[in-house]
C-alpha positions, 0 to 999 in steps of 0.5 A, a space after each residue: 468514450 464519455 462516462 455515460 457511454 461506458 461499456 457494460 462489464 461482463 457477468 460473473 460467468 464471463 470473467 470465469 470463462 476468460 480466466 484460464 491457464 492459457 491467458 498471458 497472466 494466469 497468476 492474475 486470473 487465478 487470484 482468489 483474494 483481491 484488493 482493488 484500489 480506486 483513485 480519486 481521478 477514477 471516481 470523479 470526472 474532470 470537474 470533480 463530480 462523481 463519475 456515477 456510471 463509471 463507478 457503477 461499472 467498476 463495482 459491477 466487475 468487483 461484484 462479478 469477481 465476488 460472485 465467481 467465488 473469489 474474495 474482493 476488497 475495495 480501498 477507496 479514495 475520493 472522500 475529500 473530493 466529494 466532500 468539497 463539492 457537497 460543502 461548496 469548495 471548488 478546491 480543497 481548503 488549506 486549513 487542516 480542520 476544514 479539509 478533515 471536515 470535507 473528508 468526513 462529509 465525503 466519506 458518508 457519500 462514498 459509503 452510501 454510494 458503495 452500499 447502494 451499488 453493491 446491493 444491486 448485485 445482492 452483496 453487502 459492504 462494510 466500511 472500515 476506517 483505519 488510521 496510521 496507528 492501526 498499522 503501526 501498533 502490532 496488536 491493532 494490526 493483528 486485530 484489523 487483519 482478523 476483522 477483514 478476514 472475518 468479513 471476507 470469509 462471510 462474503 462481505 465486501 470491505 470498503 477501506 479508507 483512511 479515517 481522514 476526519 481525525 488523521 494526523 498529517 504524518 508521524 515524526 521521524 528520527 531525522 527531523 523530517 516526517 515519515 507517514 506509515 501511509 501517506 496516501 491510499 496507494 500505500 494503504 492498499 499495499 499494507 492492507 494487501 499485506 495484512 490480509 495476505 492477498 493474492 493480487 493488488 489492483 491499483 486503478 488510476 487514470 493512466 494505462 500503467 507505468 511508462 518508460 517516460 512521461 507520456 504527457 511530455 514524450 509521445 514516444 513513451 512506451 508502456 511497461 507491461 512487466 516490472 520486477 525490480 525497483 530500478 523503474 522508480 528513478 523514472 517515476 514522477 508526478 505529484 498528483 492533483 489537488 485532491 489526489 495525494 498520490 502520483 505514479 511513484 507512489 503507485 509503483 512503490 505500493 506495487 513493489 511493497 505488495 510484490 515483495 510480500 508475495 502478492 501480485 500487483 497491477 497498475 492499470 486504467 480505471 477510466 475505461 471500466 472494461 479494462 478492469 474485467 480484461 485485467 481480471 481475465 488475465 489479459 496483458 493490460 496495465 503494468 504487472 509486478 509479479 510476486 517476488 517474495 513471501 515474507 511472513 506476517 511479522 516480517 511484513 509488519 517490520 518491513 512496511 507497516 510500522 514507523 521507524 523509531 530510530 536508526 542504527 549506523 553499522 560498520 562494514 563488517 556488521 553489514 557483511 555479517 548480516 548479508 553474507 552470513 545471515 547473522 544477528 546484529 551484535 553490539 560490536 558492529 555499531 557506529 552511531 545511534 539516532 532517535 529515541 526508542 524502547 525495547 521492541 521498537 522497530 529501528 532502521 539499519 544503515 551501512 557506512 554510506 548510509 545505504 539502507 541495510 534493513 529493519 529490525 526489532 531492537 532488544 534495548 532502549 536507545 540509551 542502552 544501545 548507546 552505552 553499547 556503542 561506548 563500550 559499556 554494556 547496559 545493566 539489562 543486557 545480562 551478558 548478552 551482546 545481541 542487539 537484534 536477533 536474526 529472525 527479527 531482521 528484514 533485510 532490504 534489497 542491496 542498493 536500496 536507499 
């Protein structure tokens, strides 16, 4: 089916009628606050131009969700691709400043597109551009959440994207590599879902969902309809196109972040706009990641939204105390310290085999913690040997790296 022949989406009453407890996925059809991520390859055609009819159909479904009494937010890619076309680049330029310039031009194109399409349904959109620091900094993270809450509660459809015109490529990490807070819009969508306590995250892409093998290489590959743990990551490959930074692994990681925070997630095709409405009706389409946890907002921020500033290496006894006794982290379990950090920064906790144990808010500076490791309590400790209190630690699932 060509873009011009895209099927019309149902009206709001059709979506309400299809969603019920009798559907295969009632939790999806009953979701009240929904974040929808639209990927570059959903918004554009094979030549990189805007897939206008497809976008119109997807926005119409989002409008129907909003008009059915639920809240909806869009996280949109596509600015770079659209800006390249406007400025005459067949492929994105290599120079970072030119890429950012293309993204800035494309962002105006996206905003105008969504505003026009939403207005056809009597709705108002709001552009919200974010950067890594808006998630990394706790105070800014809370302000972002309150702004998005205010927009949603007033019937506005927020349209969120990274502020690519000024975005840094990434943030430096403690091991000499780089670890962005969000490296692509899939993770951004998951963090936004966490910030606003969404019930459902929908990641629309150009494939039907997650398969047990690469369907381009293996015609016998089967669609996975439900995923409940991270073991599927080992089978996920695909780095994305020149204008799309995400691949299937990025989408699966984003869906797992959302589900671990108590938000259902679905990866599904946005190329056929009708799939979106069937998904929202609770039908068995795409790959569903059921909500697995219910971390509070502070724990979600510690676990996912901020860059780590250091790593504490722990002995086996400390790891057992954290996992089995739900204990605080004491100085006596410390083996080594990496990175430069201060009190209140988030650090990573790793066990004897460098396996990931969790993350926590450290009480002392790196220099102070290293003094503990050497058996010399820092002056600011005031007789306390607790490096991280238990209620400021978020443990990772066992076996995670």
